C-alpha positions, -999 to 999 in steps of 0.1 A, spaced: 727 450 559 717 422 535 724 388 550 738 356 535 706 345 519 702 378 500 738 378 489 735 341 478 705 350 457 723 381 443 753 359 433 729 335 415 713 364 396 747 378 387 758 344 375 728 339 353 735 373 336 773 373 334 788 338 338 802 323 305 798 356 286 824 380 273 823 415 288 816 443 263 819 470 289 834 475 324 833 507 343 848 509 378 838 542 395 861 539 425 894 557 426 915 526 432 904 509 400 892 538 378 915 529 350 908 491 350 892 477 319 879 441 317 864 445 282 870 414 261 874 390 291 849 363 299 833 360 333 840 325 346 818 323 377 801 343 404 795 331 439 789 343 474 811 339 505 791 349 535 781 385 528 808 389 501 805 385 463 833 371 441 831 374 403 860 355 387 872 369 354 893 353 326 930 360 331 931 353 369 912 383 382 884 385 407 860 414 412 851 415 449 821 434 461 802 438 493 767 454 496 771 468 531 740 486 542 726 501 510 742 484 481 726 463 454 732 448 420 706 455 393 703 434 362 689 450 331 694 451 293 726 469 281 725 506 280 696 510 304 702 539 328 697 542 365 673 566 383 686 600 393 704 600 426 717 564 423 754 561 430 768 536 405 801 522 416 806 494 391 791 484 358 797 451 340 779 443 307 779 418 279 758 417 247 727 405 265 728 418 300 741 447 322 749 444 359 749 477 377 764 479 412 746 507 431 759 521 464 782 491 469 801 492 502 833 476 487 846 473 452 880 455 447 898 440 418 925 416 427 943 384 415 921 354 420 950 337 438 948 364 465 911 361 473 921 352 509 930 389 514 893 398 514 875 366 525 902 345 542 891 356 577 856 343 574 843 313 592 823 285 575 797 298 551 762 289 562 752 285 525 786 275 511 801 242 499 826 246 528 798 246 555 811 227 585 789 229 616 816 213 638 841 241 628 815 267 635 809 253 670 846 252 676 851 288 666 821 300 687 834 280 717 869 297 715 855 328 733 832 314 761 828 348 778 814 364 746 776 368 745 759 344 721 743 374 704 776 390 696 793 357 687 767 349 661 773 382 643 811 377 642 817 366 606 850 349 618 828 323 635 802 316 608 797 336 577 764 350 565 743 357 596 731 392 604 707 409 628 676 393 613 687 357 615 705 363 648 671 374 664 652 345 648 678 319 657 680 330 693 642 330 696 639 295 682 667 283 705 650 301 735 682 319 743 686 352 761 709 372 737 733 381 765 739 345 775 777 338 775 787 313 748 802 291 775 768 288 792 749 277 761 742 240 766 736 230 730 757 252 705 752 225 679 715 232 679 720 269 677 742 265 646 718 240 631 689 265 634 708 293 619 719 272 589 684 258 584 668 293 584 692 307 558 690 275 537 652 275 534 652 312 525 681 312 500 659 313 469 631 334 483 626 371 476 608 375 509 621 356 539 599 335 561 610 320 594 576 311 610 561 291 581 534 318 578 538 340 547 512 366 558 526 401 563 535 407 599 536 370 607 565 359 586 591 364 614 590 355 651 605 386 666 625 406 640 604 436 629 579 430 656 593 451 685 564 463 708 540 438 693 527 406 708 549 375 706 534 350 682 542 322 707 534 336 742 516 370 736 542 389 756 554 423 742 585 419 720 616 438 733 641 459 713 675 471 723 712 473 712 741 451 720 778 453 713 805 478 720 803 514 709 803 525 681 795 490 668 762 485 685 736 465 666 699 461 669 687 431 690 651 420 693 639 393 717 610 380 738 616 383 775 592 355 783 603 330 756 640 339 760 644 346 798 676 359 813 698 330 825 686 319 860 651 334 856 618 323 841 
């Protein structure tokens, strides 16, 4: 699933193509909004909120989309088609640009004043103007028995982090993923690392967490299961964490991130 940095960059690309321009075509290919037509309305602004995208339209409307696992927004010239097999769920176009939402996980059209219905549950956005590290720490601390690995993925605590940045954050913090939140000595540092990682990658097409852009060396542990740790040389571990059926991939180094009370 695309993480906050990818969604942030997607919002920027959508904004450059749509913001301030009048729509000449809108095509919702989802049953709930199949008859909606935004033609003739101007796009006011597009921004991200965690992993959600909000495109505000003249007349007090908001188009809410979420990429989920396979979704993407493609920018092209008007009238350009999509490759066979692509599942187009939304198309927004003006005289200069066309934005095509392919395999989007969510597509909603709602009054702008009701945006809280779809994003009101989210914690502080790691890349948003509302970012508040103190509030993120407070939310994380509210469930001290929860593992730090699960807590970081809970978008109600802080919005935008996914499995990639979870793995990288915990590695840099030298934390075993199953450590209870209440046993983490410096939650402020964990939150700071997560925010810094997303912030430095927010405009990059290819994320780098190690400072080394060479293929295979751009991340510390994610994507490196079974390979040697770049820090200690130990073999990187791979597993799952979370409750069925919501298990998510977790990658860590057993030596650099020892189980509490060992190492």
